[in-house]
N, C-alpha and C positions, 0 to 999 in steps of 0.2 A: 799482090808485085810485079812490077815489070819488071824488066834487062833490057840494057840497053849497050849494045857492042860498041864501044869506039876505040879510035887510036893515041895512047898519049904519046909524049917524047920522055926518055930517062934523061940522065945528067949527062951524059953524053949527048940526044940528043938523035938516039938510036930511034924509030920507034913503035910502040911496045903495044900491045892490045888488052883489050882491060874492058871491066863489065862491071855497067854503074846499071844500080840494083837500087830503083826507087819502094822505097815503104812509106809506108805510113806510119804518123808521127805515133801512135797508142802502142803499133808493133815494135818499133824500132827503138820505142824504149825497154821492151821487155825478155827482149830479144838477148837469146845468148849466141854465143859463137860459136859451142857444140849445135844447133837448130841451123844453121847452114849451111846449104849447101854446097861441095865438092868445085870447083870453076876450075882450069884450064887453064887461067889465068888472075891477076888480079885485080879485087874488088874493092869497088869504090861507091859509096854512098850518098842517098838522098831524099832529104823526108820535105818536102813542099808543106809551107805553111803559108796556103792562099795569099793574101796580097802583103805580108813578108816578107816573102821568098821564097829562099828555099834553104835547109842547113845541108852541106856538103862536105862529107868527111873520106879520109882514106883509111879508116879503122872503123868498126863496130863499137868498139870505146873510143874516142874520139870524135863520134858525132853523141855520143851521150850524157858526153858534157858537154858537148856545145846546147843539145836538148833541154840537159834541167841548167843554161847558163838562164837567165831573166828576162836578156835582153840579143837577137843578135847582134851578131860583129858589124853586119855593114849600118845598123841600129846606133849599136855604140859610136863605130866611128863617123857617124850623118852630128849626133851630140856633140862630138869635140868641134867637127865643126864651125857647128855655131853656137861656137860659145858654154857651153854645157847644157842647153834646152831647155833652162830657166822660166819659170815658170810668167804669160805676159797676161795683162789684162786685172779686169778686178774679176782675183778670186776673194777669198776666202780674209775677209781680216781687209783687206785692200779698202782706205778711204775712197769716203764719198765726193763728186766734186763739192763747193758752196754752192749756194741758192741767192 
């Protein structure tokens, strides 16, 4: 488990110190609030997923809900931008060119 200390801005633009907790996915899925150490500042969560990017959340519950989704939020947005990401090319049941 890796910790990063950062500064964010609140709604009024004032600086607020936060701690960012980097967790492996397996641990993040099974962790409960009572198992988290106490910090003197708000905690943010991040789980790296290799080439798929990272899942970020402001609470453990939000993180676990995002991890349970079959698609990451940026993957959903990319699919919407490209028109749904339908299959292209010759897949199962595609017609063969006439000879």
